[in-house]
C-alpha positions in Angstrom: -15.9 -24.9 -20.8 -15.1 -24.6 -17.1 -15.0 -21.2 -15.3 -13.1 -20.6 -12.1 -14.5 -18.7 -9.2 -13.1 -15.3 -10.1 -14.8 -15.0 -13.4 -11.9 -16.1 -15.7 -12.6 -19.0 -18.0 -10.1 -21.5 -19.3 -10.0 -23.8 -22.3 -10.7 -21.9 -25.6 -11.7 -18.7 -23.8 -9.5 -15.6 -23.2 -6.3 -16.1 -21.3 -6.1 -14.3 -17.9 -3.9 -11.6 -19.4 -6.2 -11.1 -22.4 -9.2 -10.9 -20.0 -7.5 -8.5 -17.8 -6.7 -6.0 -20.6 -10.2 -6.3 -22.1 -11.6 -5.5 -18.6 -9.3 -2.6 -18.2 -10.3 -1.3 -21.7 -13.9 -1.4 -20.7 -13.1 0.6 -17.6 -11.2 3.1 -19.6 -14.2 3.4 -21.9 -16.0 5.1 -19.1 -13.3 7.8 -19.0 -14.0 8.7 -22.6 -17.5 9.9 -22.0 -19.8 11.5 -24.5 -18.5 14.6 -26.3 -20.8 15.8 -29.1 -19.5 18.2 -31.7 -16.0 19.3 -32.6 -15.1 20.5 -29.1 -16.4 17.4 -27.5 -14.6 15.2 -30.1 -11.3 17.0 -29.4 -11.7 16.5 -25.6 -12.6 12.8 -26.1 -9.6 12.3 -28.4 -7.3 13.9 -25.8 -8.8 11.7 -23.0 -8.4 8.6 -25.2 -4.8 9.5 -25.9 -4.1 9.9 -22.1 -6.0 6.6 -21.3 -4.0 4.8 -23.9 -0.7 6.1 -22.4 -1.9 5.1 -18.9 -2.6 1.5 -20.2 0.9 1.5 -21.7 2.4 2.5 -18.4 0.6 -0.3 -16.6 1.6 -2.9 -19.2 5.3 -2.0 -18.8 5.6 -1.5 -15.1 4.5 -3.5 -12.0 2.0 -1.3 -10.2 1.7 -1.6 -6.4 -0.5 -0.3 -3.7 2.0 -0.3 -0.9 -0.6 -0.3 1.9 -4.1 -1.7 1.7 -6.6 -3.6 3.8 -8.1 -5.4 0.8 -11.7 -4.6 1.0 -12.1 -4.8 4.8 -11.1 -2.4 7.5 -8.4 -4.8 8.6 -9.3 -3.8 12.1 -12.7 -5.0 13.2 -14.2 -6.5 10.0 -15.2 -10.2 10.1 -15.8 -10.3 6.3 -15.0 -13.8 5.0 -12.4 -14.1 2.3 -13.8 -13.5 -1.2 -13.0 -12.7 -4.8 -13.6 -8.9 -4.6 -9.9 -7.9 -4.2 -8.6 -10.0 -7.1 -11.5 -8.9 -9.4 -11.0 -5.2 -8.5 -7.2 -5.5 -9.2 -7.9 -7.1 -12.5 -10.4 -4.5 -13.5 -8.0 -1.6 -12.9 -4.8 -3.5 -13.8 -3.3 -3.2 -10.3 -0.6 -5.8 -10.2 0.3 -6.0 -6.5 -1.5 -5.2 -3.2 0.5 -5.1 0.1 -2.3 -6.6 2.1 -2.0 -5.5 5.7 -2.9 -7.5 8.8 -3.6 -5.3 11.9 -2.5 -7.3 15.0 -3.8 -4.7 17.5 -7.2 -4.7 15.8 -9.1 -6.3 18.8 -8.3 -3.5 21.2 -8.7 -0.5 18.8 -11.7 1.8 18.8 -12.6 5.5 19.1 -12.6 7.3 22.4 -15.1 9.8 23.6 -13.4 12.5 21.5 -13.7 10.3 18.4 -9.9 9.6 18.3 -8.8 6.1 17.1 -6.5 4.3 19.3 -6.0 1.4 21.8 -8.9 1.4 24.3 -7.3 -1.1 26.7 -4.1 -3.0 27.3 -4.0 -6.3 25.5 -3.9 -9.6 27.4 -0.7 -11.5 27.1 -0.8 -13.5 23.8 -4.0 -11.8 22.7 -2.6 -9.9 19.7 -0.4 -12.8 18.7 -3.4 -15.1 18.5 -5.3 -12.6 16.5 -2.4 -12.1 14.2 -2.2 -15.8 13.5 -5.9 -15.9 12.7 -5.5 -13.1 10.2 -2.6 -15.0 8.5 -5.0 -17.9 8.1 -7.5 -15.5 6.5 -4.8 -14.4 4.0 -4.0 -18.1 3.3 -7.6 -18.6 2.4 -7.5 -15.6 0.0 -4.5 -17.1 -1.7 -5.8 -20.6 -1.9 -9.2 -20.0 -3.2 -9.8 -16.3 -4.3 -7.7 -15.5 -7.3 -4.5 -14.2 -5.8 -0.9 -15.2 -5.8 1.4 -14.7 -2.8 4.7 -13.0 -3.7 7.8 -14.1 -1.7 10.4 -12.4 -3.9 10.7 -9.9 -6.7 10.9 -12.7 -9.1 7.4 -13.8 -8.0 6.1 -10.4 -8.7 7.6 -10.2 -12.1 6.3 -13.6 -13.1 2.8 -12.8 -11.9 2.8 -9.5 -13.7 3.9 -11.2 -16.9 1.0 -13.7 -16.6 -1.5 -10.9 -15.8 -2.2 -12.5 -12.4 -2.8 -10.2 -9.3 -0.4 -10.7 -6.4 -0.3 -9.8 -2.7 2.7 -9.0 -0.5 1.9 -10.2 3.0 2.1 -7.1 5.3 1.7 -6.6 9.0 0.7 -3.2 10.3 2.4 -3.0 13.8 4.7 -5.6 15.4 2.8 -5.5 18.7 2.3 -9.3 18.5 6.0 -9.9 19.0 5.8 -9.2 22.7 9.5 -9.0 22.9 10.0 -12.3 21.1 12.1 -11.8 18.0 11.5 -15.5 17.0 7.9 -14.5 16.1 9.3 -12.3 13.4 11.0 -15.3 11.8 7.7 -17.2 12.1 5.9 -14.4 10.2 8.5 -14.7 7.5 7.9 -18.5 7.3 4.2 -17.7 7.0 4.8 -15.6 3.9 5.0 -12.1 5.3 7.5 -9.9 3.5 6.5 -6.3 4.7 6.3 -5.3 8.3 5.4 -2.0 10.0 7.1 -1.3 13.4 4.3 0.5 15.2 0.6 1.3 14.8 -1.9 2.7 17.4 -0.8 0.6 20.5 2.1 1.4 22.7 4.9 -1.2 22.3 8.5 -1.7 23.2 9.8 -0.9 19.7 9.3 2.9 19.5 7.0 5.9 19.7 4.0 6.4 17.4 2.6 9.7 16.0 -0.8 9.6 17.7 0.4 8.4 21.1 2.2 9.7 24.2 5.9 9.8 23.8 7.5 7.3 26.2 10.7 6.1 24.5 12.0 9.3 22.9 12.2 7.5 19.7 13.4 4.0 18.8 14.3 1.7 21.7 17.4 -0.6 21.7 15.0 -3.5 21.2 13.5 -1.6 18.3 17.0 -1.3 16.7 17.3 -5.1 17.1 14.0 -5.4 15.2 15.1 -3.2 12.4 18.3 -5.2 12.0 16.3 -8.5 12.1 14.0 -7.2 9.4 17.0 -6.6 7.1 18.6 -9.9 8.0 15.4 -12.0 7.4 14.3 -10.1 4.3 11.4 -7.8 5.1 10.5 -4.4 3.8 10.8 -2.3 7.0 7.9 0.1 7.1 8.1 3.1 9.5 4.6 4.5 8.9 2.9 5.8 12.1 6.3 6.2 13.8 7.3 9.6 15.2 9.9 11.6 13.5 12.5 10.8 16.2 11.7 7.1 15.9 12.2 7.3 12.1 15.4 9.2 12.3 16.9 6.8 14.8 15.7 3.8 12.6 17.5 5.5 9.7 20.8 5.4 11.6 20.4 1.7 12.1 19.1 0.8 8.7 21.4 -0.8 6.1 18.6 -1.2 3.5 16.0 1.2 2.1 13.1 2.0 4.5 9.5 2.5 3.5 6.9 4.9 5.0 3.8 3.5 3.4 0.9 5.8 4.0 1.0 9.5 4.8 1.0 13.0 3.2 3.2 16.1 3.5 2.5 18.2 6.6 0.3 21.2 5.7 -0.5 19.8 2.3 -2.5 22.4 0.3 -3.7 19.6 -2.0 -5.1 17.7 1.0 -6.6 20.7 2.7 -7.9 20.8 6.3 -7.9 17.3 7.8 -8.3 15.6 11.2 -5.2 13.6 10.3 -2.5 16.2 10.8 -0.8 14.1 13.4 -0.2 11.4 10.7 1.3 13.8 8.2 5.1 14.2 8.0 7.5 17.1 7.9 9.9 17.8 5.1 12.9 16.6 7.3 10.9 13.5 8.2 10.4 12.7 4.5 14.0 13.5 3.6 15.2 11.0 6.2 13.4 8.2 4.4 14.8 9.3 1.0 18.3 9.2 2.5 18.1 5.4 2.8 17.0 5.1 -0.8 13.5 4.4 0.4 10.1 5.5 -0.6 7.0 7.3 0.9 3.5 6.2 0.1 0.8 8.9 -0.3 -2.6 7.9 1.0 -5.9 8.7 -0.7 -7.4 11.1 1.8 -7.8 13.7 -0.9 -11.0 15.2 -2.4 -10.3 14.1 -6.0 -7.8 12.3 -8.1 -6.5 15.7 -9.3 -5.9 16.8 -5.8 -4.2 13.5 -5.0 -1.8 14.0 -7.9 -1.1 17.4 -6.3 -0.2 15.5 -3.1 2.2 13.3 -5.0 3.8 16.4 -6.5 4.2 18.1 -3.1 6.1 15.1 -1.8 8.2 14.7 -5.1 9.2 18.4 -4.8 10.7 17.6 -1.4 12.4 14.2 -1.9 12.4 13.6 -5.7 10.0 11.5 -7.8 12.1 8.4 -7.2 11.1 8.4 -3.6 7.3 8.6 -3.9 4.8 5.8 -4.2 1.1 5.0 -3.7 -0.2 3.7 -0.3 -3.9 4.1 -0.3 -4.9 2.7 3.1 -7.8 1.5 1.0 -11.1 0.7 2.9 -10.0 2.6 5.9 -9.7 6.2 4.7 -12.4 7.3 2.3 -10.7 9.2 -0.5 -10.0 9.9 -4.1 -9.7 6.3 -5.3 -13.0 4.6 -4.6 -11.9 1.1 -5.7 -9.2 -0.6 -7.7 -11.2 -0.6 -10.9 -10.1 3.1 -11.0 -6.4 2.4 -10.8 -5.9 3.1 -14.5 -7.7 6.4 -13.9 -5.1 7.3 -11.2 -2.3 6.7 -13.7 -4.1 8.8 -16.3 -4.5 11.6 -13.7 -0.7 11.5 -13.1 -0.1 11.9 -16.8 -2.6 14.8 -17.1 -1.0 16.4 -14.1 2.4 16.6 -15.8 4.3 13.4 -14.7 6.1 11.7 -17.6 5.1 8.0 -18.4 8.4 6.9 -16.7 7.7 9.0 -13.6 4.1 7.7 -13.4 5.3 4.1 -13.7 7.8 4.6 -10.9 5.3 6.2 -8.6 2.7 3.6 -9.4 5.0 0.8 -8.5 8.6 1.0 -9.7 9.9 2.8 -6.7 8.4 0.3 -4.3 9.8 -2.5 -6.5 13.3 -1.0 -6.0 12.8 -1.0 -2.2 11.4 -4.6 -2.3 14.2 -5.9 -4.4 16.8 -4.4 -2.0 15.0 -5.6 1.2 13.6 -8.9 0.2 15.4 -10.0 -2.9 
């Protein structure tokens, strides 16, 4: 019997889907805990019921982390491709990870005040070269480390049916374009299907939340980029963009927009945070919802219960159908320590009052709606 590199054996052994669910059940077993005596038995039974319901949600729906760096910072890490992402996704039954390349990574760092941003102006072509190298890194992950690349909604559906984890190629910041729209088409040819307009580096597309306002929103070139995203078939992600930039992108958009990782401004569930500049107002959130889009809530919360509170806060503003999960995993420490806990997240949603249908939509269904509309 021959075993492949990500711990799944073929021949007479378990199928990938059977192995996935046996692994998830083992993870869920840790949720059930001890519980001695009648009171403990009742609590364990209630936990088991919720865990079973969470597993059912994950079987029926395609779950998606709409923004992740896949086990590296995505910024300065030189970690070689490995099986950790695929194995973690299998362990927690996460179907899809939107795996973000960070083109401005080589020039990012923290200033004397500890604020993350661009420390210098990039050399011509520097970020484009780095971006191409990161695409090669993703190609290696797909070729040898247990992941499928999704180029369409049909790809995601087929992989989920087979119990195989998938990635959506994602670029966090279009700084590598350097005014050359043809590079966007090249990215599409390389398998990217999800792009974010701005990040931490000033560019000619629009203003970003943690930078100095120089464009008063989206530029005319930025509007061309949004239109090109729709024409080529990308999910257009406006995370990190200022409210003015987003509202101007909404006027241009003909397909749903995504804002992949944030939280509601002043979130009581999140509490005091150094990330207030990256939170969004209610009007900012409603602008995304108006396009039929979705807003990903990141995991910078003290617990899963508080995280579910953050989901509720956003749902109260824009509706459950416009909320999703964008962890920014491996960049922001938070309530979800790794993907083996994904099923725990869904269970926490159910305990927090979301119905199974709502939990399934937040965990992936809402992103899938955006993806189908934008990519096909």
